[in-house]
N, C-alpha and C positions, 0 to 999 in steps of 0.2 A: 395424312388427309390427302386423297387425290383431287385434281381438279376437275369439275363437271365438264361436259362435251362442250364444244364451241356453242352449237346450238341447243339450249336446254331451257327448262322452265326457270333455272337459277340465273339465267342471263336473257331476260325477256327482251331488252332493249336491241339487242344485237339484229334479231331477223327483222324487226320492224324498220330500224335505219337502212339495212341492206335493201328492203323492199320500196323504202322510199327513194332511195338513190336510183334503183332500176326504173322507177316512175320517171325520175328528172331525165333518164336516158331516153326513156320511152314518150317524150312529151307530145309526139304525133300521134299517139294511139290511146288517147284519153278515154274516148267513148268505149273502145274496146275493153280498156282496164276497168271501166265503171261497170260495163255488163258482165265481165266476169267476176268482179268483187260481189255484185247482187245476187248474180244467180248462184254462185258457189255458196254464198253465205246463207241464201234461202234454202238451198237443198240441204246445207247443215243442220238448220233450224227444223226443216220438216221432217227429215229422218233422225234426228238427234245424234248426228255425228260431229263430235267435237273436232276431230281433224278438218273436217271439211270447214267448219265454222273459223278455225285458225288460218286455213288458207284464204277464205274469204276476207278476213281482217287484214292479211297480207297483202292481198290484191287490193283491198280498199287503200292501203298506205302507198301502194304503187300508184294508185290513181291519184291520190293527194299529191304525191310528187310530180307527177305529170302536169297537173292542174297549175301547181305552184310554179313550175318553169314555163308553162305556157304563158302565164300571167306576167311573169318578169321580162318576156320578150317583146312584149307589147311596147311601141315607140311612144313615149310622151308627146303631146303637143308642142312643148317647148324644148325638146329636144336637140342637142347641138348638130344632130345629123340633118335637121331641116335645112340647115345652110350650106349643105354639100351642092358642089358645082357652081357654086356662085363666085364671085371675086374675092381677092385677097380679103381675109378678115384677121381680127385680133381677137385672141379668147384669153380670158382669164379665169384662174381656178386653182385648185390644189392638188399637188401630187397625190395620189391615191395607191402608188404601187412602189416598191423598191425598185431603183433605177438598173435596168440591165444594161450593162458597161460593155461596148465593144470598142476595138481600135478607133473607129473613126465617128461611130454614132452613139448616142445612147437612147434608150427606149423606155417611155413610161407611161402609165395610165394616169389622165388626169380628170378629175371631177369640175366640170365647168360652173362657173358663176355668171359671168357676163360674156357678151359678145359684142365687139365693136365693127360696124360696117359703115358704108358711106352715109346710112341713114342715123348714125349715132348709136350710143351704147344701150343695149337692153339686156334685161335679166335672161338667163338661159340655164338649163340644167342637162344632166346627161355626163357621159364618160365619153372620153376620146382617146385613141391610141396614137400616142406622140413619137415620131422618130425625129431625134433632133441632133445636128451636126455638132461634134464635140469642137470645145475651144480650149483657151489656157485658163479660163475661168473655173469656178466650182461647179460640181455637177448637181443636178436636182435630187434631193434626197425626199425619203418620204415625209410628208406633211408640209414641205415648202410650198409657197405660193409660187405660181408659175404664169407667165405672160409670154404668148407665142403668136408670131404672125406668119400666116400662111393659107393655103388653100384647103378647105375641109372637103374630104371625099369619102366616098362609101367604100367599104372594104371589097376586095376582088374576089368573086366566087370562083370555084374550082374550073380551071381552064380545060382540063382533060379528066376523063372519068377515072375515079380513084386518086385524083391529085388533091392537094391541100386545099380546103375550102376555108379560106380565111374570112370570109362574111360569116359563114355559119357557125366558125369557131369563136369569133368575138361576139356574134348575135347571142351565143348561149351564157356569154358573161356579161350580157346587158350592154354590150358596146356597139354602137351602129355606127361610127364614123373614124376616119383616121386623118392624120395630119403629118406631112413630112417638111421640116424645116431644114433647108440644105446649107445655110449660112449660119454660123455660130453666132453672129450678131443678130439674128433674126429671134431669139428667144433670150429670157433671162429668167432666173430662179433665185430665191432668196428666203430665208428663215421667215416663218410667219410673224406678222407685226402684232404688237401687243393688243390691238383693237381688232384684229383681222376675224378671229373665230370665237368659238365658244370658250368659256372659261377653262374645261380640262384641256383643251388644247394649247391655250396660251400657258397654263401652269406645266404641261409636257414640254413645250418649246422652252421656257425659261430654265427647267431642272436640266435639260439636255444641254443649253448654252452654259450653265453653271459648270457642268461635267467638262465640257470642252475647254474652258477657261482656266479650270484648276489643273488639267492634265497639260495644257499647254504651257503653264508657268513651271511645272516641275519635270516634264519630258520634252524631248525633242519632237518634232512635227511627225516624224514616222512613228514614233512609239506612241504619241498621243493620239493619232489617227487610228492605230491598231486598238489600242485600248477603248476607244469610243466605239469602234466597231464590235469589239467583243461583248461590250457592256450593254449597248442599245442599239446596236445594227447600224450605226452611221459611218459609212466606210468610204464616202465620197472625196475624201481628201487623201486616201491612202495612194502611195505611188502606183503606177502602173505595173512596174515590175514586181513589187510584192503582191499585189492584188492576181497577178498571173500565176505566180507559185501557187498560191492556194487555190486557184480553178484547176490547174494541172493536177494536182495532188488530191482532188476531191475533197478538200478541207475548207472551201469557201463557205461552208455552212457555219462556220465558228464566226464569221463576219456578219451573220445575219440572225439577230436574235430569234430563237426558236425555241424548240423543245429540249436541246442539249442544255442550253443556258437556263430556261425555267427550271428544268430539274435539277440543275447544280445550286440555283439559288434556293430552291425548296429543300434541297438536303441539307445545305449549309444552315438555312435559318431553323428548320425543324430540329436538327441534329444538335445545334446550339442551345435551343430551349429545353429539349430534354437533358442535356448536360447539366442544365442549372435547375433541375428538379421540376420542370413544368409537366404535367400530365399529358398523356396523348392526345385527349380533346383539346385542351388548351392550345396546345402547340400546333395542332391541326387548324384550329381558328385562327390565330395569329398568322399562319403561313398562308392561308387563304386570301386575307385581307392583304397582306404584304404582296402577294403575287398580283393581285388586282392593281394595287400602286405602281408594280414594277411594269405591268403591260402599259398603263399610262404615261409613265416616264418613256418607254420606248417607242412612244407616239402612236401606240394603239394599232401597230403592224398586224396584218392579219396572220402572219406566222407565229408572232407572240400571244395574239389573243387565242388561236387555236390551241397553243400549249398551256396557256394560263387556264383556259377552260377544261381542258382534259385533266389537268392535275388538281384543279379546285374540286372538280366532280370527283374524283378519287378519294382526296382528303375529306370530303363531304361525307363519306361513308363512316369515318371515324366520329364525325360530330353526331351522326345519328345513331352510334352505338352499334353500327353493323360492320361486317367483314367487308373491306373494299374490294371490287373487281376491278380489273383493268380493262377487259374486255366491254364489260357493261359501261364504265366511264367513257371509254375510247367512243362507242357506239353512240351513246346520248350527247356527246360532243358533237360528233359528226352531223347527228339529227338535227341539233339546234342550228348549226350553222347553215346546213342545207335548207332549212325552213326560213331562215332567215335572208340567205342569198344562195339560191340553188344553182346558179351559175359557178358558185365555187367549186363545184364538182369537176369543171373542165380546167380550172386553174392547175399550173404545174405546182405550186406550192403546196396545194390542198392534197394533190394525188401523193406527192413526195412525202408529207408530212405522215399522213395516215398509212401509206403503205410501209414506210419504214419502221414506224412506231409499232405497226400490228406484226411486222416480222420481228421485232426486238421482244414484243411481248410472248410472241409464240416459242421463240429461242429460249429465251430465259425460263419460260414456263417448263420447257423441255430439260434444260441442262443445269439450271439454277440449283435445284434441290441435290441432285447427284454430286455436284462440285462441292457445294455446303457440306453435305454428309461426308464426303471423303476428307475435305479439310479438317473436320471435327473427330476423324477417327483416331484414336488414341495410338494406333499402331503406325501411324506416319509420324515423321518428325515435327510437323508443323504444329499440330494439337498440343504439343508439350509446351511450347512458347507461345503466350498469348499475342504478342505482338507480331511475331511471324504468321500466326494463323490469320491474323486480321489483314496483313499485307498481302497473304497468298490469296485470300479471299477477294480481296480489291482487285488484285491483278488479274485473276481468274474471269471474274465478273467483268472487268473492263475489256479483256480481249474478246469475250464472248459478245458483248454489247457492241464493240466495234466491227466484228465481222458480220453480226446480224444487220448492222445499218448499212454496211456495204452490199450485202445480199439483198435487203429490201430496196435499196435505192437504184440498183444498177440497171436494170431494164429500162426504168424512167428516164434517168440520166442519158442513156444511150438514145432514147427515142427523142428527146427534147433538145439535147445538147450534142449529139452525135460524138461523144466522147466516153471512153473507157480507160479508167484510172487504176491500173493494178497496184500502183504505189499508194494508194489511198489508205490500205490497210495499215502499212507501216507508219504513213504519216498520222493517221489518227490515234495510233496507240502512242506516238511520241508526243503529240500536242494535245490530247484530252486531257491526260492528267494534270497538265499546268493549267487548265482554265479553272479548275476551283480555286487555287490560290490567287490567280489573278482577278477572277470575280471578287473575291473576300477582300483583297489589298485594294482592288479599284473602289468598292465601296467606302473602305476607310479613309483612303486618299480624298475622295469626293466630299465625304460627311466632313472630315477635318479641315479641308480648304474652305468649304463653303461656312463653317462656324468660325473660322479664323484662328483655330488652335495652332499654337506654335510647335515647331519641331515634327509633328506627326506627318504631315504631307512630305516634308523632305525624307523621312525614314521609310514611308510608303513607297515613293518614288525609288529609293534606293533599292528596295526589295523588288519592284516590279520592273526593273531595267533588265536583270539577267533572265527573269522569266520571259518576258516580251522578245528579248533578243533569241533566247532560244526557240520560242515558236516560230519566228522568221526564219532562223537558221535550219530548223527541221523540215519547213515547207520547202525552202531554196535546194537543201540536199536531196530530199525525196523526188523534186521535179526535175533534178539532172541525172536521177538513175537510169539506165538502159530500159526502154519501154516504160518509162513512167506514166506516159498517157499516150494514146493512139486515137486517130477518128474511126469511127464506126457509121455503119449505115442505120437509119432508124428502123428498129423492129416494128411489126404490125402488132396490133392489138391481140391477135389470135396466139402468136409467139410468146406475147407477154403473159397472156393468161396460163398458157402451157407452162411457162416458166415458174408463175407462182404455184400453181397446182403442183408442180414437181417438187417444190420447195416444201409445201404442205406434206406431201407424202413421205419426203425424206424426214421430216421431223416426227410424223407419226411413227414410222418404223423406229427411228433413234428412241422415242418415248418408250415404246414396247420394249425395246433392248435394254435401256438404261434402267426402267423399273424392275426389270428381272435380275439386272447384274448389282444394283446398288447394294452395297455391304451394309451388314448392320453396323450401328455405331458402337465401338466398344471404348468404354470411358475407363481409364486406370483409376482405381479408388485404392487408398490405403487399406491395409489388412485390418481387420476389426480388433479392437482392444478386448480381450477376454475379461469378463465381468469376474471379480474374485468377492 
């Protein structure tokens, strides 16, 4: 069975999501988009042209995206940006992004709850982009409460034609102010207090705290920090040298709970339930609920929420008795996220997530079936030994997935981080297979420690130590290779668009060639026994 074209009636959500995203980009052209939508739809109805009606619907979704983005950029009356240009103030709020760690500073986005001025403390809202001087203490993690003292400022507009427009970039993310704290003692961050926020956040904070305590009792500080980073994305206690190794080799994504981790958790849980005899529908339902709980435990980070949403929408197809489609699930997840927060389109994490997953889906759709067919072919040695065939399939799929992830993320990493990591493919091939057993053993260690079961935590830690050491060793070795990573200039959006268009063209050509060259599966069967 061949896959339907990318834009087809079998995938109705994909063009709607693309149209809505285009509307978010063209927020200043609301009136034009509405006029186009109305006129084209009216012409289609008048002349009974279904294609014109479809184009009008797409233009309507684009107009809706522009309207939603324009509404999100309206500055509320109590926004923290209203205090820009005044004297020093103290802001208090919650860290709303994963920290971007640099040698001397760390940057985060904080959702502000109160502001303290010379007139006293008053309620406040809005987000602020904070640049904080690093000290010897712990770093602000996602969900931490933060207090910072400094001067609220408005972001700088582009100083030169074509230069970076910080004000416009942050405004599209509904951030209208910045704060720079140049002394490490001018700010503090701590895990959320028991009565600080809503019940889900308190439960999430307590569960992460129990994981940290269990890991600290059984592992050394570096191992415990690495395990917490892999399982729930908390990496603020990881030594700088170890963190730099992951960044240089393009494997820092394993320390930020996202699509890879959610996919592995879903694969482990769904596979285990199927092994124990659960039906596909039952296994899918339990996995959906478990992933929602996992997202809460990981603190509701945007990266894990995106991944859980995509995976749960895909699994929902089994609950509805329909064949799941990765492109439809990906498009519906993007549409939901953009309706909720249209500024997400301009987030680096959002762009990396959907670009990487999109390329992975495209690559696996092209090479996945031919690889599996070749592995099942009775004329090669793999098909004769079941375990060898499974190992071979896993290895080939892992290699294809790793290369696809690197291809999908490379131009965006170059644009935002000015870094190219040729060693990333090798590092990911070495590290990614170790993540599944680390996650499985980590959950066993966590549950056994929380329940006070004897011996199991010690046994789990004993199995985890060599795996964690291997992950750190692989990152260190790959980071020391010649040309492991080197700086590059930021490519423009035109070049990035041409890059992805070239990837799509190559995949299309490969699909045609592989479909023509895929061998017929020949299964060796025993000779029939003659009937006497």
